[in-house]
N, C-alpha and C positions, 0 to 999 in steps of 0.2 A: 415353501420356505427352504432356502438353501441350507446345506449342511453347516456352513460357516455361521450363518445367522442363528441356526439352532444352537450351535456351540456358544455363541455370544449370549443368546438369551439364557441358556443354562448357567453360564458364568455370572451374568448379571443377577439372576434370581438367587444364586448361591451367595454372592456377595451381599445382596440386599438382606437376605435372611440372616446371614452371619452378623451383619451390622446391627440389625434389629435385636437379635438375641443378645449380643454382647452389650449393646447399649441398655437394654432392659435389665439384664442381670446386674450391670454396674450400678444403675440408678436405684434398683430395688435394694441392693446390698447397702448402698450409702444411706438410703432412707431408713432401713432397719437399724443400722448403727446409730444414726442420729436420734431416732425415736427411742432406742434403748437408753441412750445417754440422758435424754430429757426425762425419761421415766425414773432413772436412778437419781437424777437431781431432785425431781419432785419428792421422791420418797425420802431421800437423805435430809432435805430441807424440812420436811414435815416432822421427821423423827427428832431432829435437832431442836426445832422450834417448839415441839410438844414438851420436850424435856425442860426447856427454858421457862415455859408457861407453868409447868408443874411446880417449879421452884418458887412461884409467886404466892403459894398458899391460898389460892382462890381469890386474890386481890384483883378485882375486875379492872381497876384503873391501871395497875401495874402491868397486867396481862395485855391490856390494849396498847399501852406504850411499847411493850416488847414487839407486838405484832406490827404496830405502825412503823417502828424503827426498822424492822426486818423488811417490810414491804417497800419502804422508801429507799433503802440502800441496795436492795436486790432488784432483779429484773423479773418481776412476777406479774402474772395476769390476774391471779386470784389467791387470796388467803382468807379462809373463812373458819370461824369457830362456832360450832353448834353445840348447845347445851345438851345435857343428858335427857332433858325433857323435849328435845327437838327444836327448841327455840334458838334462833341465830343470835349469839351473844354479840358478835361484831363481825363485820365483813369489809374487807379491803379488795377492790378489783379495779382493773384498768382495761381499756380497749386494746385489741391486738395491734401491736406496732407494725406499721408498713415497712417493708424491706425492699431489696433490689429485685427479688424474684417476682415475675409477672403474676397477675392475679389468676390467669388460666392455669399456670403451673401449680400455684398454691391450692387451687380448688381441685385440681386433678390428682396431684401427688402430695398434698399437704400432710404434715405430720399430725398424728392424734395420739400423743402419749397418755397413759393413764394418770389420773390425778393422784398426787401423793397424799396418803391418809395416816394419821397417828392419833392415839388416845391421850388426852390431857387428864391428869388426876392430882389429887391432894392426898398423898399417902395412899390409903386404900379406898379413898373416896373418888369416884370418877366424876370429873368436872364437865367433860364434853369431848367432842370429836373435831379434829383439825384437818382441813383440806388445803392443799397447796398445789398450785398450777403455775408453771413458769411460762414466760413469753416464748413463742416458737419462731419469731421472725428471724432471729439470727441463724437458727437451724435451717429455715427455709432458704435463706440466702446461701448458706453453705451447700445445701443440696443442689440448688440451681447452678452454682459455680462448678460443682462436681459433674453435673449433667452436661454443661457446656464443654468442660474440659474433655469429658469422655467422648462427646460427639465429635469434637475437633480431632482428637487422637484417632478415633475409629475411622473418621472420614479420610484422614491422611493415610492410615493403614490400608483402607479400601482402595484408594487411588494407587498406592504402591502395588498392591496385589493385582489391581486392574492392569497396571503397566506390565507386570510380569505375565499376566494372562494374555495380554496382547502379543507379547513376544512369543509365548507358547503357541497361540493361535496362528501367528504368522508363520511359524515353523511348519504348521500343518497346512496352512492355506497355500503357501507358495508351491509346494510339490503337488497339491491338489489342482491348482490352477495350471501348472505345467502339464499335468496329466490330461486335464480338460482341453487345453490347447493342442496337445498331441492328438487326442481323439478328433477334435475339430479339423485339424490338418489332414487327417486320414480321409475324412468325408470330403475335403476339398482337394483330394488327390495329391497331397504333399506328404512326403515320408520324412519325418524328423524323429530323432531320438533325443531323450532328455537324461540328465544325470539322475542317479538313484538317490532318493532322500534317505535321511538317517532313521526315519520312523519305520519300524520293521514292517507293519502292515502295508504302508504305502510303497515301501521298497519292493515288496513282492508284486504289487500291481504294476509299478513302473517297469520292473524287469520283464513281466509278461508282455506289456505293451511294446517295449523296445524289441523284444524277440519277434513279435508279430510284425512290427514295422520292418525289421531287417528281412524277414521272409517275404513280405510284400515287395520290398525294394528289389530283392533278389529275383523274384518272379518277374517283375517288370523289366529288369535288366536282361533277363534271359529272353523275354518276348521281344525286347528291343533288338537284341543281337540277331534273333531269328528273322525279324522283319528286315533288318539291314542286309542279311544274307540273301533273303528272297528278292529284295530290291536290286541288289547287284546282279543276281542271276537274270532278272527280268529286264532290267533297263541299262545295264552297263556292259561295255566291252570287257571280255574276260582278261585280256592282256593289259590294257592301259588303264582300265577303271573309268574311262570316259563314257558318256552316253552312247549306247549303240544307235544304229541308224533309225530304227523304228521309234525309239524314245526321243531322239533328237528331232526327228521330223514332227512328232506330236507336239513337242514343246514349241517348235517354230510356228506351227499352225496356230496354236493357242495364243502365242505372242502377237501374231498378225491380227487376230480378231478380238483380242481382249479389250473390254470396255474401259478398264482402269490401268492399262499397261502404258508402255511408252509410245510416243507418236512416231518414232522412227529410229533408225540405227544402221548398222552395217552387217552384212553377211560376208565372211571371209573364208574362202576355200583354200586349203593347203594340200599340195600333193608332193609326196616324196618320190622322186624320179627313180625309175628302174629298181623297184624294191626287190624283184626276183633276182636281179643280178647281184644286189647287195647280199641277199640271202645265200646265194651260191658262194660268194667271195668271203663273207665274214662268218658264215655258219648260222644255223638256226638260233642258237642261244644268244650270240652277239647281236643278231638282227633284232630279236625280241627286246633285248636291253636297249638298243638304239631307238626302237619304237616307243618304249616306255619313257625314255629321256626326252624324245621329241614331243610326246604328249604333255609332259611336265612343262617343257619350254612354252608350248602353245598356251597352256593354262596360265602360266605366269604372265605372258603377254596380255592375255585377255583380262586378267585381274586388274591391270592398270586402269581400265576404263570403268570399273564399277560393275554394273549388272551385266551378266554374260551367261552363255550356255556353250559348252564345247562338246563335240561328239566326234566319233570315228565312223565315217560313212562306209568305208570298206578297208581293205588291207593297207592301201597307201594314201587314202584321202581322209583329211580331217576338215572340220568346219567349226567356225565360231559365229555365234549370233551376239552382237554387241548392241546395247541400247543407248540412245541419246548421245551418239558420237557426233562431233562437229565435222571432223575430217575423215575421209576414207583412207587417205594416204598414210597417215600416222600409224594406225594399228597394223595396216598391211605391211608397211616397211619395217616396223618393229619386230613382227613375228618372223619376217624373212631374215633379218639380221641375227636374231637369236638362233634360228635354225642353221644359218651359215656357220656360226661359231661352233655349234654342237656337231654338225655333220663332218666338218673338216677335221675335228679331233678324232673321228672314227675312220673316215676314209676320204682321201682328197678328191676322189671322183664322185662322191655322193653329193646330191644337190636336191633342191626343192624349188617349187614355184608357187606363186600366190596370186589369187584373183579375188577381187572384192567388189561388191555391189551395195547400193543403198536400198534399204527396205523402209516402208512406211505403213502406217496402220491401214488395214483393209486391202493391201496389195495382194494380187493373186500369187499363191505359192508357186505354182508351176512357172509363171513368168519370171519370178525372182530366181528360181533355181536354174532356169535356162540362161538367164543373163549371167549368173555366176559361173556356169559351165563355160560359156563363151569367153568370159574374162580369163578363166583358168587356161583355156585352150590357147588364147593369144599369148599368155605368159609362157606356156610350154614352147610355143613357136619361137619366142625370143631367146630362150636358153636359161641356164642355171641362175636361180635366185631372182628371176624376173618377177616384177609386180605389175599387174594390170588392174585398172579400176574402171567401173561403170557408175558414174555419179549422176545419172540422169533422173533418179527418183525424186519425188516431192520432198521438200525439206521445210524447216521452220525459217521462213524468210524474215520474220519480224525480229527486232532486237528485244533485249530484256526489258527495257523501259516501256516499249510499246505493249508487250505482253502484260506487264504489271498494270498498266492503265486499263487494258481491256478486261482483265480479271477483276480488278477493283470495281470497275463500272458495273460489271455483271452482278457482283455481290451486293454493292450498294443499292442498285436499282431492282434487286430481287428478280433478276432475269435468270431464273433457275427452275428446273423441274426434275422430278424423279420419274424414271422409266421403270415400269414394274414388270417383273417376270416371276411366275409362281415357282416356289419350291414345294414339292409334294412328298409325302411319305410313300412307302412302297405299295400302299393300297390306293393311292391316288388322292388322298385328302390333303388339302393345302396346309402346310406348316407355317409358312410366312411368304411374303413377297420380297424378292430380290429387287433392290431399288438403286441402281447406279444413277449418279447425278449427271445431268447435262446442263450446260451453260449457254446462254445466248451472248456470245462475245461482242457482237455488234447489234445495236438497236435495230430491230426489224429483221435481223438475220436468222439463220436456222439454229436450232439447238445442237450444240456440238458435244460429242461424247468425250469422256475424260481422257481417253488415250491421246487426244489432240492438244489438250491444254494442261494435263496433269504434270508433265515434265517441267513446264515453265512455272507452274504453280509451286512446285518444289523448289525451283531455283530462286524464285522471288519470295519464298517463305510465306506463302498465302494459304497453305493447305489447312491450317487450323481454322481460319475464318470460313473457308469453303466447307469443311467438314461440319462445322456448327450449323451452317445453312442447311446441309443435307439432313442433319439430325432434327432440326426444327420442322422441316417439311415432312419428315417421316412421322413425327409426333402429331402434327396437325392432321395428317391423313389417318392415323390410328384413331384420333379423336372422332373423325368423321364416320368410319365404318367398323372400328374395333378389330380390324385385321392386323396381325403382327407384320412388321417390316424390318428388313435388314439393310443397313447402310455401311459403306466402307469408311474406315478410319486410316488415314495415311500415317506411316511411321513418323514422318516429319512433324505431324501435329503433336505427337507425344513429346517431342523435344521442346515444344512451346510450353513454358511453365504455367501459362494462364489457360491452356486449353482444357485440362481436366476440371479445374474449378468452374470454368464457364459452362462446360458440358453438364456438370453436376447441378449448377444453378438452373440451367435450362430444363433438366429433367424434374427438378423440384417444382417447377411451374406446371408440370403435367404429371401429377402423382398417379392418376388412374391409367395413363397411357404408357408410362415408363416401362412396366413389365412386358409390353409388347414390342419394345425396341431391341433389336439384335445388332450388335456392333461387330464388325469384321476387320481384323488386322491381318495384312499379308504375312505369311509365314517367314519369309526372308527378313522383313523389317522387324518383326516381333523378336526374332532370335538376336538381333543386334541390340535390342532394348528390353531385355527381359524384366528388369526391375520396373521400368515405366509401364510395361504391360501389366505386371502384378498390381501396381498402384491403380491403374485403370480398372482392373477387375474388382478390386476391393471397393472402390468408390461407386462403381455401377451396380454391384450386387447389393449395396446398401439401399439402392433405390429400386431394385427389382429388375433392372435391365440385364441382358445377357451379353457375354463377350466370347468371341471365338476366333479361330484362325481361318483364313481363306487362302486359296492357291497353295494348299499344303500337300505334302507327300515327299518332295525331294529331300527334305532335311528332317523328317520326323524323328529319325533315330538320334539326331543331335539335340532334340528339343525336350529332353527329360526335365530340365529345370523349368521350361516354359509350360509343359503339360501339367506340372505340379503347382502352377500359379492360380489354379481355381477356374480355368476356362470351362465353358459350357459345351462347346461343340467344335468340330473340325470339318472343314470342307476340302475334299481332295481335289486337286487341280485337274482340269479337263485332260491334260496330257497323260494322266495316269489311267484314265478310264476309257479313252477313245480306242476302239478296236479290242476291247477287253474280251469280248465273247470268243474271239479267234486266237487268243494267246493264253495258253495254260499257265505259263510261268508268271505272267503279270497278274492273272487271277489269283494265284497263290500268294503273290506279294500283297495284293489289295486285301485278300481275306485275312492274312496275318496281321496287317496294319489295323484292320477293323477289330479283330479280337483284342489286340493290345490296347486300343483306345477304349473299347467297351469295358475292358478290365479295370480301367480307372474312372469309369462313370461318364465318359464323354459320348455325346451323340456324334454320328459320322454321316456326312452327306457328300454327294458327288456333284461337281460342277460340269457344265458343258456336255451333258450326255446327248448324243446325237441319234442313236438308233435304239429300237426296242430290244434288239438282241443284247446290246450292252446293258440296258436297263434290267433285263432279266438276269444277266450274269451278276450285276451288282446286287440284286436281291438275294441271289444265292450266296454271295460273299457276306451278307449280313448288314448291308448299309441301312441307315434309317430313312433316307430320302434322297431325291435327285432333283436337279434343275437342268435346264438346257433346251435345245430345240425339240427334243422328244416329248417334252411336256407341253400340252396344248395351252395357248395363251388364254388368259381370263377375259 
């Protein structure tokens, strides 16, 4: 029983006992008063009537007339005169008169006053003994009225006291509930503080909890800062803050082979011409500032198209990977124009050139880089601020309406299946199966990975329906073999107000299988919709399902609010773990991130692990499990 219920039970018992005691004392006192009054009346009447009879000098007829007259005009139940020899001289009696008091009340609390007794004499001669007993009906009615009035008064008083008790209990309950919520939040990795209550004992508890939360938050912030510093050291160019060459190439490689990424986009290479000459002319400090401003201009240009990655490949070369762009010329011309305005403000002779190629899912990295280098070389041959394009890659040739029809047909006709890849812990035991969704866009055609249709699913706002299909397939598979499965949830699905209720209804139909369902939201999309992710977590936890981040790592230090939303796990992006065994700085970064995430109770897994050396390094870093080509298929 909860503390509040115990307090309420104690208050209820106290009020009940107080009510019973007060009512009993009140009724008992009234009964005693009325009984005493009746006894006095009986006694006084007997004395008065005995005196009147004594004055009749033993005349039996006169004495009977006096008794009869008194009995008739009074409210008596019995008047009896008994002679000195024990013989009843005359007797007047009547049945008890019924009153308003219930019979059960009269039988239980009825009055029993003593009979009034007096001696009748003629001078010194004793004539007999007189007994008088009054009717008690009116007294019973009065006692009943008093009992009812007392019960009403005490009930009203008890209700009033109960109301005051409710206010007092509420003053205790609210800070207790706040303390419980704060403790629950800590278990869910949310750090909240609450105001201190006025109750001294609770104030001390709240103060201690707030202090602990502040310390935990401070420790988490310190770890976050350390992880961010390690990330910059491992993955970022020291001067510009952009991705260094190794990290950029890793991200590009993952983008090209990602099952749930974009179908295509653009690679844009930018080269600042004669950087060494600028360094001699402007000086080292001014040239560094120029490079920083150029990096900022490139990032601003890339930000216009949505999803992007920008890196510094070497001293003078920069690169952008843009997703889902329709035209190569627009982003290439935009970055060239921005750099022209920037460089001319520093030195009229400074210039840059731009080369751009189209990339598509599954394209060979080496071929794309070679094509981009050739485009950049052609731009250099043309001169300052030249832009060269290679738009020979595959693209999305269908229009939006055609894509919508193909996707709706695949969903409506259930032309979908999950492809399964095991995720194992560091001892090799299967944790769950990764299940990317593939659709058969044309009847009788091949099953197509998400990278080829997901961009158009986002554009046609069909991701919510598709994600529900994936969740239903996963639950059906779990029901078949009991193995946990993980499916992807698109950030666009969270924007659909019907998605979470529909997903909840789906899981309610599979109560035994729901705890085996793992839902993964991409880090970048989750950061844009933190409140929607928190709502998803709350709804899914109520049914036993788990929710976590996938493709994480690049913005973990920005995700404090997201990590405090009650997530269960984090999966580090493949670009963070590829080649980890040979890179000490990146190992330090991953180990720091794992310590931070473990510190708030999250499981940490790695995606796309390709070599056993990297798997061993990840084990040393403390990860809980891995997936990728290094894990044998089931």
